[in-house]
LOMIZA-756556 format. One record per residue (C-alpha): residue number from 1; residue in one letter; x, y, z. Coordinates in pm, 1 decimal, m for minus. Layout:
{num->NUM	residu->A	x->X	y->Y	z->Z} .
...
//
This chain:
{num->1	residu->M	x->11138.1	y->9774.6	z->9328.9} .
{num->2	residu->G	x->11445.9	y->9977.3	z->9256.1} .
{num->3	residu->R	x->11486.1	y->10352.4	z->9261.1} .
{num->4	residu->S	x->11384.8	y->10557.1	z->8954.3} .
{num->5	residu->N	x->11478.4	y->10907.7	z->8852.6} .
{num->6	residu->R	x->11210.9	y->11150.3	z->8733.7} .
{num->7	residu->V	x->11311.3	y->11434.9	z->8506.2} .
{num->8	residu->S	x->11051.2	y->11701.9	z->8428.4} .
{num->9	residu->G	x->10768.6	y->11465.1	z->8513.2} .
{num->10	residu->F	x->10896.4	y->11169.4	z->8308.3} .
{num->11	residu->P	x->11041.8	y->10854.5	z->8470.3} .
{num->12	residu->V	x->11384.3	y->10786.6	z->8319.7} .
{num->13	residu->S	x->11554.2	y->10451.7	z->8369.2} .
{num->14	residu->Q	x->11884.5	y->10416.1	z->8550.0} .
{num->15	residu->N	x->11945.7	y->10055.1	z->8437.1} .
{num->16	residu->I	x->11732.7	y->9917.4	z->8716.6} .
{num->17	residu->I	x->11470.9	y->9643.3	z->8722.0} .
{num->18	residu->T	x->11104.5	y->9741.3	z->8723.5} .
{num->19	residu->K	x->10799.7	y->9547.4	z->8615.5} .
{num->20	residu->G	x->10833.7	y->9710.4	z->8274.6} .
{num->21	residu->F	x->11213.5	y->9731.9	z->8245.3} .
{num->22	residu->I	x->11500.6	y->9487.1	z->8233.3} .
{num->23	residu->N	x->11847.1	y->9565.8	z->8371.3} .
{num->24	residu->K	x->12079.7	y->9567.6	z->8070.3} .
{num->25	residu->K	x->12382.5	y->9465.5	z->8275.8} .
{num->26	residu->M	x->12208.7	y->9145.7	z->8385.0} .
{num->27	residu->V	x->12137.2	y->9034.1	z->8030.1} .
{num->28	residu->R	x->12436.6	y->9170.7	z->7841.0} .
{num->29	residu->D	x->12648.1	y->8862.0	z->7908.7} .
{num->30	residu->F	x->12378.3	y->8640.9	z->7759.6} .
{num->31	residu->H	x->12355.9	y->8842.2	z->7437.0} .
{num->32	residu->A	x->12715.7	y->8920.6	z->7347.7} .
{num->33	residu->G	x->12750.8	y->9137.2	z->7040.4} .
{num->34	residu->R	x->12387.7	y->9252.8	z->7040.5} .
{num->35	residu->D	x->12316.3	y->9620.2	z->6979.2} .
{num->36	residu->F	x->12106.7	y->9737.1	z->7274.1} .
{num->37	residu->M	x->11865.3	y->10018.2	z->7196.7} .
{num->38	residu->K	x->11643.5	y->10273.0	z->7365.5} .
{num->39	residu->I	x->11306.7	y->10237.6	z->7196.9} .
{num->40	residu->L	x->10992.9	y->10446.4	z->7207.8} .
{num->41	residu->Y	x->10689.4	y->10233.1	z->7132.7} .
{num->42	residu->G	x->10363.5	y->10404.2	z->7027.2} .
{num->43	residu->V	x->10042.1	y->10200.5	z->7054.1} .
{num->44	residu->C	x->9702.9	y->10292.6	z->6908.1} .
{num->45	residu->G	x->9433.6	y->10316.9	z->7174.0} .
{num->46	residu->E	x->9129.9	y->10218.4	z->6965.4} .
{num->47	residu->G	x->9030.3	y->9864.5	z->7061.5} .
{num->48	residu->L	x->9242.2	y->9615.2	z->7254.1} .
{num->49	residu->G	x->9415.1	y->9436.6	z->6967.8} .
{num->50	residu->H	x->9701.3	y->9684.7	z->6928.0} .
{num->51	residu->A	x->9787.2	y->9666.1	z->7297.5} .
{num->52	residu->S	x->9744.6	y->9289.1	z->7306.5} .
{num->53	residu->R	x->10006.1	y->9216.6	z->7041.5} .
{num->54	residu->S	x->10234.6	y->9508.3	z->7130.7} .
{num->55	residu->R	x->10291.1	y->9380.8	z->7481.0} .
{num->56	residu->I	x->10419.4	y->9051.8	z->7336.3} .
{num->57	residu->L	x->10686.1	y->9232.2	z->7135.3} .
{num->58	residu->I	x->10762.7	y->9479.8	z->7414.6} .
{num->59	residu->R	x->10828.0	y->9195.7	z->7660.2} .
{num->60	residu->F	x->11048.3	y->9022.9	z->7404.1} .
{num->61	residu->L	x->11251.2	y->9337.3	z->7342.2} .
{num->62	residu->Q	x->11296.0	y->9397.1	z->7713.5} .
{num->63	residu->Q	x->11405.9	y->9039.1	z->7769.9} .
{num->64	residu->H	x->11673.5	y->9097.1	z->7506.8} .
{num->65	residu->G	x->11811.2	y->9398.1	z->7690.0} .
{num->66	residu->H	x->11642.7	y->9688.7	z->7510.3} .
{num->67	residu->E	x->11491.2	y->9981.9	z->7700.7} .
{num->68	residu->V	x->11131.8	y->10044.5	z->7597.1} .
{num->69	residu->Y	x->10919.9	y->10348.7	z->7681.0} .
{num->70	residu->I	x->10554.9	y->10317.9	z->7576.0} .
{num->71	residu->I	x->10332.8	y->10594.0	z->7438.0} .
{num->72	residu->A	x->9963.4	y->10505.0	z->7433.8} .
{num->73	residu->G	x->9611.9	y->10636.7	z->7474.0} .
{num->74	residu->G	x->9261.1	y->10503.5	z->7512.4} .
{num->75	residu->K	x->9219.7	y->10135.2	z->7592.8} .
{num->76	residu->A	x->9585.6	y->10065.7	z->7514.9} .
{num->77	residu->Y	x->9697.0	y->10296.9	z->7795.4} .
{num->78	residu->S	x->9455.1	y->10129.2	z->8039.2} .
{num->79	residu->V	x->9600.3	y->9785.8	z->7957.0} .
{num->80	residu->L	x->9969.5	y->9865.2	z->7923.6} .
{num->81	residu->S	x->9998.6	y->10101.9	z->8220.5} .
{num->82	residu->K	x->9898.7	y->9811.3	z->8447.7} .
{num->83	residu->E	x->10184.7	y->9595.9	z->8318.6} .
{num->84	residu->F	x->10464.2	y->9844.2	z->8250.6} .
{num->85	residu->D	x->10602.5	y->10135.3	z->8451.9} .
{num->86	residu->Q	x->10720.1	y->10352.2	z->8165.5} .
{num->87	residu->V	x->10400.0	y->10455.2	z->7985.2} .
{num->88	residu->L	x->10313.4	y->10805.9	z->7867.3} .
{num->89	residu->K	x->9944.1	y->10883.1	z->7811.9} .
{num->90	residu->V	x->9842.3	y->11065.0	z->7492.8} .
{num->91	residu->E	x->9520.2	y->11136.6	z->7307.4} .
{num->92	residu->S	x->9395.6	y->10854.7	z->7086.5} .
{num->93	residu->P	x->9145.7	y->10842.3	z->6797.0} .
{num->94	residu->Q	x->8816.0	y->10683.4	z->6890.9} .
{num->95	residu->A	x->8539.6	y->10522.9	z->6687.7} .
{num->96	residu->F	x->8170.8	y->10529.3	z->6786.4} .
{num->97	residu->Y	x->7925.3	y->10254.1	z->6693.6} .
{num->98	residu->Q	x->7554.4	y->10197.0	z->6659.1} .
{num->99	residu->C	x->7398.4	y->9862.4	z->6560.7} .
{num->100	residu->N	x->7730.7	y->9716.0	z->6446.3} .
{num->101	residu->Q	x->7826.3	y->10007.7	z->6224.4} .
{num->102	residu->V	x->8050.8	y->10310.3	z->6269.3} .
{num->103	residu->R	x->7877.9	y->10644.2	z->6321.5} .
{num->104	residu->I	x->8094.1	y->10807.4	z->6056.0} .
{num->105	residu->L	x->7999.5	y->11173.0	z->6094.9} .
{num->106	residu->Y	x->8005.5	y->11171.3	z->6475.3} .
{num->107	residu->T	x->8337.4	y->10980.9	z->6479.6} .
{num->108	residu->L	x->8489.6	y->11221.6	z->6227.1} .
{num->109	residu->L	x->8375.9	y->11536.4	z->6409.6} .
{num->110	residu->H	x->8480.1	y->11400.5	z->6750.1} .
{num->111	residu->N	x->8830.0	y->11313.5	z->6631.2} .
{num->112	residu->L	x->8862.9	y->11641.4	z->6441.0} .
{num->113	residu->Y	x->8784.2	y->11827.1	z->6764.3} .
{num->114	residu->K	x->9041.3	y->11625.2	z->6958.5} .
{num->115	residu->T	x->9300.0	y->11682.6	z->6685.0} .
{num->116	residu->M	x->9253.2	y->12058.4	z->6705.0} .
{num->117	residu->V	x->9221.5	y->12096.7	z->7081.8} .
{num->118	residu->R	x->9398.0	y->11809.6	z->7260.1} .
{num->119	residu->T	x->9644.2	y->11649.0	z->7019.2} .
{num->120	residu->P	x->9893.2	y->11942.0	z->7023.9} .
{num->121	residu->V	x->9932.5	y->11895.1	z->7400.1} .
{num->122	residu->S	x->10010.0	y->11525.8	z->7350.6} .
{num->123	residu->F	x->10252.1	y->11610.1	z->7069.0} .
{num->124	residu->F	x->10459.4	y->11839.0	z->7291.1} .
{num->125	residu->K	x->10450.8	y->11585.1	z->7574.5} .
{num->126	residu->V	x->10599.9	y->11328.1	z->7338.5} .
{num->127	residu->R	x->10858.3	y->11576.0	z->7208.9} .
{num->128	residu->H	x->10963.0	y->11651.7	z->7566.3} .
{num->129	residu->L	x->10992.7	y->11281.9	z->7643.3} .
{num->130	residu->M	x->11211.6	y->11233.3	z->7336.9} .
{num->131	residu->K	x->11453.1	y->11499.6	z->7460.3} .
{num->132	residu->E	x->11473.6	y->11334.2	z->7801.7} .
{num->133	residu->F	x->11477.5	y->10968.7	z->7694.1} .
{num->134	residu->Q	x->11698.2	y->11013.1	z->7383.1} .
{num->135	residu->P	x->11559.4	y->10710.3	z->7193.0} .
{num->136	residu->D	x->11748.2	y->10533.4	z->6916.8} .
{num->137	residu->L	x->11428.0	y->10474.5	z->6723.7} .
{num->138	residu->L	x->11049.8	y->10467.5	z->6741.3} .
{num->139	residu->I	x->10818.6	y->10173.1	z->6681.2} .
{num->140	residu->T	x->10456.4	y->10259.3	z->6616.7} .
{num->141	residu->D	x->10155.3	y->10029.7	z->6607.1} .
{num->142	residu->A	x->9921.6	y->10270.9	z->6424.8} .
{num->143	residu->E	x->9986.1	y->10549.6	z->6680.1} .
{num->144	residu->P	x->10017.7	y->10876.1	z->6481.2} .
{num->145	residu->I	x->10128.2	y->11132.4	z->6743.0} .
{num->146	residu->S	x->10451.0	y->10953.9	z->6832.5} .
{num->147	residu->H	x->10520.6	y->10894.4	z->6462.0} .
{num->148	residu->F	x->10487.8	y->11263.2	z->6376.4} .
{num->149	residu->A	x->10696.5	y->11367.4	z->6677.2} .
{num->150	residu->A	x->10972.2	y->11121.5	z->6583.0} .
{num->151	residu->R	x->10969.6	y->11241.3	z->6224.8} .
{num->152	residu->F	x->10993.4	y->11601.7	z->6343.2} .
{num->153	residu->S	x->11288.4	y->11503.3	z->6566.0} .
{num->154	residu->G	x->11472.1	y->11307.7	z->6295.9} .
{num->155	residu->I	x->11435.1	y->10975.9	z->6480.5} .
{num->156	residu->K	x->11419.5	y->10654.4	z->6278.5} .
{num->157	residu->R	x->11068.9	y->10507.5	z->6260.1} .
{num->158	residu->I	x->10936.6	y->10153.9	z->6220.6} .
{num->159	residu->S	x->10568.3	y->10084.4	z->6163.3} .
{num->160	residu->I	x->10454.8	y->9746.1	z->6299.5} .
{num->161	residu->D	x->10082.0	y->9687.9	z->6256.7} .
{num->162	residu->N	x->9819.8	y->9511.3	z->6045.3} .
{num->163	residu->P	x->9612.6	y->9794.9	z->5886.4} .
{num->164	residu->S	x->9907.5	y->9889.2	z->5663.0} .
{num->165	residu->A	x->9832.2	y->9578.2	z->5457.1} .
{num->166	residu->L	x->9565.0	y->9792.7	z->5292.6} .
{num->167	residu->L	x->9843.0	y->10006.7	z->5143.7} .
{num->168	residu->Y	x->10032.3	y->9718.1	z->4984.8} .
{num->169	residu->R	x->9791.5	y->9431.3	z->4913.6} .
{num->170	residu->K	x->9562.8	y->9406.5	z->4611.1} .
{num->171	residu->Y	x->9195.8	y->9352.0	z->4692.2} .
{num->172	residu->P	x->8849.8	y->9425.1	z->4547.0} .
{num->173	residu->I	x->8644.0	y->9720.5	z->4667.7} .
{num->174	residu->K	x->8268.1	y->9746.5	z->4623.3} .
{num->175	residu->K	x->8121.2	y->10082.5	z->4525.5} .
{num->176	residu->R	x->7941.4	y->10128.6	z->4855.1} .
{num->177	residu->E	x->8269.9	y->10071.1	z->5038.9} .
{num->178	residu->Y	x->8466.4	y->10349.8	z->4871.0} .
{num->179	residu->P	x->8393.5	y->10620.5	z->5133.2} .
{num->180	residu->S	x->8514.8	y->10407.0	z->5426.1} .
{num->181	residu->W	x->8807.6	y->10275.1	z->5218.1} .
{num->182	residu->L	x->8918.5	y->10624.6	z->5116.2} .
{num->183	residu->F	x->8895.5	y->10748.8	z->5474.5} .
{num->184	residu->L	x->9111.9	y->10464.5	z->5605.4} .
{num->185	residu->F	x->9355.6	y->10466.7	z->5312.2} .
{num->186	residu->F	x->9439.9	y->10834.7	z->5345.1} .
{num->187	residu->A	x->9442.3	y->10818.2	z->5725.7} .
{num->188	residu->L	x->9708.0	y->10545.5	z->5702.2} .
{num->189	residu->K	x->9903.6	y->10734.6	z->5437.8} .
{num->190	residu->L	x->9909.5	y->11053.5	z->5643.1} .
{num->191	residu->S	x->9974.7	y->10899.5	z->5984.3} .
{num->192	residu->L	x->10246.0	y->10650.2	z->5881.8} .
{num->193	residu->F	x->10409.8	y->10832.8	z->5591.9} .
{num->194	residu->G	x->10788.4	y->10811.9	z->5569.4} .
{num->195	residu->A	x->10859.9	y->10521.2	z->5804.7} .
{num->196	residu->D	x->11200.4	y->10359.3	z->5753.6} .
{num->197	residu->K	x->11047.2	y->10011.2	z->5767.9} .
{num->198	residu->Y	x->10697.0	y->9865.2	z->5752.4} .
{num->199	residu->I	x->10644.8	y->9531.3	z->5926.5} .
{num->200	residu->I	x->10290.6	y->9419.9	z->5857.6} .
{num->201	residu->Y	x->10104.7	y->9140.4	z->6036.6} .
{num->202	residu->D	x->9920.4	y->8941.0	z->5774.2} .
{num->203	residu->F	x->9740.0	y->8608.0	z->5742.9} .
{num->204	residu->F	x->9918.4	y->8512.7	z->5420.3} .
{num->205	residu->D	x->10283.3	y->8605.6	z->5478.7} .
{num->206	residu->E	x->10330.3	y->8657.2	z->5103.0} .
{num->207	residu->Q	x->10617.3	y->8900.9	z->5044.7} .
{num->208	residu->I	x->10620.5	y->9178.2	z->4782.9} .
{num->209	residu->N	x->10904.4	y->9334.4	z->4586.8} .
{num->210	residu->N	x->10964.4	y->9624.6	z->4826.3} .
{num->211	residu->P	x->11265.1	y->9614.7	z->5062.9} .
{num->212	residu->Q	x->11094.0	y->9854.4	z->5302.8} .
{num->213	residu->V	x->10802.1	y->9615.5	z->5359.9} .
{num->214	residu->L	x->10802.0	y->9284.8	z->5545.6} .
{num->215	residu->F	x->10487.0	y->9078.7	z->5590.7} .
{num->216	residu->S	x->10474.7	y->8859.4	z->5900.3} .
{num->217	residu->K	x->10231.4	y->8613.0	z->6051.2} .
{num->218	residu->P	x->10050.8	y->8759.2	z->6357.8} .
{num->219	residu->L	x->10184.7	y->8747.7	z->6711.8} .
{num->220	residu->I	x->9970.2	y->8530.0	z->6939.9} .
{num->221	residu->Q	x->9926.1	y->8573.0	z->7313.9} .
{num->222	residu->P	x->10111.5	y->8313.5	z->7527.0} .
{num->223	residu->G	x->9780.0	y->8248.5	z->7702.7} .
{num->224	residu->I	x->9629.0	y->8130.7	z->7374.0} .
{num->225	residu->R	x->9935.2	y->7925.5	z->7280.7} .
{num->226	residu->S	x->9931.1	y->7750.6	z->7617.4} .
{num->227	residu->H	x->9582.8	y->7608.1	z->7552.4} .
{num->228	residu->T	x->9516.8	y->7292.1	z->7355.9} .
{num->229	residu->S	x->9245.3	y->7343.5	z->7098.7} .
{num->230	residu->T	x->8942.6	y->7118.7	z->7161.5} .
{num->231	residu->S	x->8591.9	y->7110.5	z->7015.8} .
{num->232	residu->E	x->8317.3	y->7121.4	z->7277.7} .
{num->233	residu->D	x->7952.3	y->7208.7	z->7225.8} .
{num->234	residu->H	x->7955.1	y->7588.4	z->7253.9} .
{num->235	residu->I	x->8008.7	y->7864.6	z->6998.1} .
{num->236	residu->F	x->8236.3	y->8148.3	z->7108.0} .
{num->237	residu->V	x->8094.1	y->8497.0	z->7039.5} .
{num->238	residu->Y	x->8293.8	y->8820.3	z->7066.2} .
{num->239	residu->Q	x->8151.2	y->9156.9	z->6963.1} .
{num->240	residu->T	x->8269.8	y->9510.3	z->7041.0} .
{num->241	residu->S	x->7965.0	y->9708.8	z->6927.7} .
{num->242	residu->L	x->7762.7	y->9733.4	z->7249.2} .
{num->243	residu->S	x->7447.9	y->9837.2	z->7062.1} .
{num->244	residu->F	x->7445.5	y->9516.5	z->6854.4} .
{num->245	residu->T	x->7192.6	y->9358.2	z->7090.1} .
{num->246	residu->Y	x->6927.8	y->9252.8	z->6837.3} .
{num->247	residu->L	x->7161.1	y->8964.2	z->6756.6} .
{num->248	residu->F	x->7060.9	y->8789.9	z->7079.2} .
{num->249	residu->D	x->6695.9	y->8734.5	z->6985.0} .
{num->250	residu->S	x->6810.5	y->8544.6	z->6676.6} .
{num->251	residu->L	x->7067.6	y->8335.1	z->6861.6} .
{num->252	residu->K	x->6801.6	y->8217.8	z->7105.6} .
{num->253	residu->K	x->6630.4	y->8036.0	z->6817.9} .
{num->254	residu->F	x->6927.6	y->7801.5	z->6764.7} .
{num->255	residu->D	x->6980.7	y->7469.3	z->6932.7} .
{num->256	residu->E	x->7332.7	y->7577.9	z->7024.3} .
{num->257	residu->T	x->7506.2	y->7721.1	z->7329.0} .
{num->258	residu->F	x->7665.2	y->8062.4	z->7275.6} .
{num->259	residu->V	x->7932.2	y->8195.2	z->7514.9} .
{num->260	residu->I	x->7930.0	y->8571.6	z->7462.5} .
{num->261	residu->Y	x->8198.8	y->8830.6	z->7543.9} .
{num->262	residu->G	x->8210.3	y->9204.5	z->7483.6} .
{num->263	residu->F	x->7894.2	y->9328.4	z->7656.7} .
{num->264	residu->N	x->8026.5	y->9348.4	z->8014.4} .
{num->265	residu->R	x->7750.7	y->9122.8	z->8150.8} .
{num->266	residu->E	x->7762.9	y->8811.3	z->8366.6} .
{num->267	residu->I	x->7431.5	y->8634.1	z->8315.3} .
{num->268	residu->T	x->7282.7	y->8322.4	z->8155.9} .
{num->269	residu->T	x->6956.1	y->8346.9	z->7963.4} .
{num->270	residu->G	x->6855.6	y->8018.8	z->7801.8} .
{num->271	residu->N	x->7126.8	y->7915.0	z->7557.6} .
{num->272	residu->L	x->7313.6	y->8247.3	z->7587.6} .
{num->273	residu->I	x->7593.9	y->8267.7	z->7844.1} .
{num->274	residu->F	x->7723.2	y->8624.2	z->7885.3} .
{num->275	residu->K	x->8063.0	y->8670.4	z->8048.6} .
{num->276	residu->R	x->8264.8	y->8970.9	z->8158.1} .
{num->277	residu->F	x->8619.4	y->8971.0	z->8028.2} .
{num->278	residu->N	x->8854.2	y->8748.6	z->8222.7} .
{num->279	residu->E	x->9173.2	y->8659.2	z->8038.7} .
{num->280	residu->D	x->9195.7	y->8296.8	z->8152.8} .
{num->281	residu->E	x->8827.0	y->8223.1	z->8090.6} .
{num->282	residu->F	x->8837.4	y->8402.5	z->7755.7} .
{num->283	residu->Y	x->9129.9	y->8188.8	z->7637.3} .
{num->284	residu->H	x->8966.7	y->7868.7	z->7764.7} .
{num->285	residu->D	x->8630.3	y->7943.2	z->7603.4} .
{num->286	residu->I	x->8771.5	y->8025.6	z->7260.5} .
{num->287	residu->A	x->9014.0	y->7730.1	z->7269.8} .
{num->288	residu->S	x->8737.9	y->7483.4	z->7359.2} .
{num->289	residu->S	x->8471.6	y->7615.8	z->7120.9} .
{num->290	residu->K	x->8359.2	y->7438.8	z->6805.5} .
{num->291	residu->A	x->8340.6	y->7767.7	z->6612.6} .
{num->292	residu->V	x->8375.7	y->8141.5	z->6669.4} .
{num->293	residu->M	x->8146.3	y->8428.9	z->6582.4} .
{num->294	residu->V	x->8329.0	y->8763.4	z->6576.0} .
{num->295	residu->N	x->8332.0	y->9101.6	z->6403.6} .
{num->296	residu->G	x->8628.7	y->9170.0	z->6176.8} .
{num->297	residu->G	x->8891.2	y->9249.2	z->6439.7} .
{num->298	residu->F	x->9236.3	y->9125.4	z->6342.2} .
{num->299	residu->T	x->9350.1	y->8994.1	z->6681.8} .
{num->300	residu->V	x->9061.9	y->8757.7	z->6763.9} .
{num->301	residu->I	x->9058.6	y->8632.9	z->6404.2} .
{num->302	residu->S	x->9433.0	y->8561.6	z->6438.0} .
{num->303	residu->E	x->9370.6	y->8368.6	z->6758.9} .
{num->304	residu->A	x->9085.8	y->8170.9	z->6601.4} .
{num->305	residu->L	x->9309.3	y->8079.0	z->6307.4} .
{num->306	residu->Y	x->9589.0	y->7974.4	z->6541.7} .
{num->307	residu->L	x->9343.2	y->7749.8	z->6728.9} .
{num->308	residu->K	x->9197.3	y->7629.0	z->6396.4} .
{num->309	residu->K	x->8840.8	y->7741.4	z->6462.3} .
{num->310	residu->P	x->8585.7	y->7803.4	z->6184.3} .
{num->311	residu->I	x->8496.8	y->8173.2	z->6175.4} .
{num->312	residu->F	x->8161.1	y->8343.2	z->6120.5} .
{num->313	residu->S	x->8247.4	y->8711.7	z->6078.2} .
{num->314	residu->L	x->8017.7	y->9012.4	z->6103.2} .
{num->315	residu->P	x->8254.2	y->9304.8	z->6031.5} .
{num->316	residu->I	x->8150.1	y->9643.7	z->6162.5} .
{num->317	residu->R	x->8003.1	y->9839.1	z->5873.0} .
{num->318	residu->H	x->8192.0	y->10147.7	z->5751.2} .
{num->319	residu->Q	x->8512.1	y->10016.0	z->5910.0} .
{num->320	residu->F	x->8695.7	y->9893.3	z->5603.0} .
{num->321	residu->E	x->8982.7	y->9731.0	z->5790.8} .
{num->322	residu->Q	x->8735.2	y->9484.2	z->5940.1} .
{num->323	residu->V	x->8577.3	y->9419.6	z->5600.4} .
{num->324	residu->F	x->8924.0	y->9349.4	z->5460.3} .
{num->325	residu->N	x->9005.4	y->9106.1	z->5744.1} .
{num->326	residu->A	x->8672.3	y->8927.1	z->5700.0} .
{num->327	residu->R	x->8737.5	y->8876.7	z->5330.1} .
{num->328	residu->C	x->9072.6	y->8722.1	z->5413.4} .
{num->329	residu->I	x->8879.1	y->8457.2	z->5608.1} .
{num->330	residu->E	x->8680.3	y->8371.7	z->5297.3} .
{num->331	residu->R	x->8992.7	y->8368.5	z->5080.5} .
{num->332	residu->L	x->9147.2	y->8115.5	z->5320.0} .
{num->333	residu->G	x->8830.1	y->7907.6	z->5306.8} .
{num->334	residu->V	x->8805.0	y->7890.4	z->5686.3} .
{num->335	residu->G	x->8474.9	y->8070.6	z->5733.5} .
{num->336	residu->I	x->8231.2	y->8323.4	z->5591.8} .
{num->337	residu->S	x->8155.7	y->8691.4	z->5643.0} .
{num->338	residu->H	x->7839.8	y->8899.3	z->5614.1} .
{num->339	residu->Q	x->7782.6	y->9268.3	z->5679.0} .
{num->340	residu->K	x->7432.3	y->9199.5	z->5811.2} .
{num->341	residu->F	x->7331.3	y->8911.4	z->6033.5} .
{num->342	residu->C	x->7089.2	y->8657.2	z->5887.9} .
{num->343	residu->E	x->6980.5	y->8339.7	z->6066.0} .
{num->344	residu->D	x->6999.1	y->8136.7	z->5744.6} .
{num->345	residu->D	x->7362.4	y->8245.0	z->5693.0} .
{num->346	residu->L	x->7451.9	y->8115.8	z->6037.6} .
{num->347	residu->R	x->7269.5	y->7786.5	z->5973.7} .
{num->348	residu->H	x->7459.7	y->7747.0	z->5646.5} .
{num->349	residu->F	x->7788.0	y->7814.0	z->5828.2} .
{num->350	residu->L	x->7715.2	y->7559.2	z->6101.9} .
{num->351	residu->S	x->7620.8	y->7295.5	z->5845.6} .
{num->352	residu->N	x->7960.1	y->7331.7	z->5675.2} .
{num->353	residu->L	x->8196.8	y->7320.0	z->5974.5} .
{num->354	residu->G	x->8363.8	y->7006.6	z->5837.9} .
{num->355	residu->F	x->8467.2	y->7191.6	z->5521.8} .
{num->356	residu->Y	x->8617.9	y->7478.6	z->5722.4} .
{num->357	residu->Y	x->8798.5	y->7241.3	z->5958.6} .
{num->358	residu->E	x->8961.0	y->7072.4	z->5660.0} .
{num->359	residu->N	x->9089.8	y->7403.5	z->5522.9} .
{num->360	residu->L	x->9208.9	y->7515.1	z->5867.1} .
{num->361	residu->Q	x->9449.2	y->7222.0	z->5880.3} .
{num->362	residu->R	x->9638.9	y->7383.3	z->5591.9} .
{num->363	residu->Y	x->9676.6	y->7718.5	z->5767.8} .
{num->364	residu->D	x->10027.5	y->7775.7	z->5904.9} .
{num->365	residu->A	x->10034.9	y->8020.8	z->6196.1} .
{num->366	residu->G	x->10415.3	y->8029.6	z->6191.7} .
{num->367	residu->N	x->10668.6	y->7971.5	z->6467.2} .
{num->368	residu->Q	x->10623.6	y->8248.9	z->6723.5} .
{num->369	residu->N	x->10986.1	y->8246.4	z->6840.1} .
{num->370	residu->K	x->11108.0	y->8279.7	z->6482.5} .
{num->371	residu->I	x->10858.8	y->8559.2	z->6413.3} .
{num->372	residu->L	x->10979.9	y->8757.2	z->6714.5} .
{num->373	residu->A	x->11345.4	y->8696.6	z->6630.1} .
{num->374	residu->R	x->11290.5	y->8811.6	z->6270.2} .
{num->375	residu->I	x->11115.1	y->9128.5	z->6385.7} .
{num->376	residu->E	x->11396.8	y->9210.8	z->6628.3} .
{num->377	residu->Q	x->11653.6	y->9155.0	z->6353.1} .
{num->378	residu->E	x->11467.4	y->9397.2	z->6127.0} .
{num->379	residu->I	x->11464.8	y->9651.4	z->6409.9} .
{num->380	residu->Q	x->11840.3	y->9604.3	z->6452.6} .
{num->381	residu->N	x->11889.5	y->9653.3	z->6077.0} .
{num->382	residu->V	x->11704.1	y->9985.7	z->6081.9} .
{num->383	residu->H	x->11906.2	y->10102.3	z->6382.5} .
{num->384	residu->K	x->12243.6	y->10034.9	z->6215.0} .
//
């Protein structure tokens, strides 16, 4: 690995090659006329989905000669710091769950405490990095600290995420959902206000009459795209609420094999096969399943759609983004969603797989190379 220069505790590139940085001189001849940029990239640390899709775009930008410095917290920092050298750790909002629902009060108080006590330290760390790195613009995937720091510094800002769809799409809201919807709506408004461009990952790719907003089909991991979708005998299960264990007693009653991820266990009990996360096995198991059973997380739903798998969704209660994603599944006709698990609902789903398979054939996941190229062009347009 080449030599790096550290200024005031921050590694600053000298046009060298590292595992997270591409030498601009080596690629300039292959991209004549391209405007190379120094980009700060903020990634939300709640869950793994933000980091999963961000690393696809970060790699693409690096391969096209742009310098990228990542700002991340939580799980995103754990993932991205293993793959890239230039990663600054910041505080990240965190949600707490119990029995597949968000503990609203505890989550709110915990994040309020972090905002008051720890977030200012992260804010000044980011501001210091901006002075040293001198970025041309900031990209944020729902990461608020870097967005606020960039706004304070007069740096152009691009929001690239999926939750922002809630700000621009029309959708029904049930009365009992208003508290969680209001919380998320105003959190998005406050944390992403004033971006120069909003690029929003969306299952429908239907544009609206707003030049600041571009809807795009989701980015899909190369590991998923490298697998051929087959239909074997097992059902793929992925849940992130570790306390949602009462589900297992019900699944044992089915004459089906369930391959289960998300509980950090490696054990087989009857028809339930628990696995710890391994990227290759995870991709193989979802690609070879006959159906998937997930919460309402955007990334795994995107991967299931790409692989054309029927989806049984149990969105985490009081997390409106997941409810919104689950309803998109029903609108597409590729699965069903329920806020509470019921054995009869699962039986009904399994008896209608043929119907969902038929609708899945009409879903267009988009050309990934074209999606990436379009996103980079939009970034270039904002920079000009």
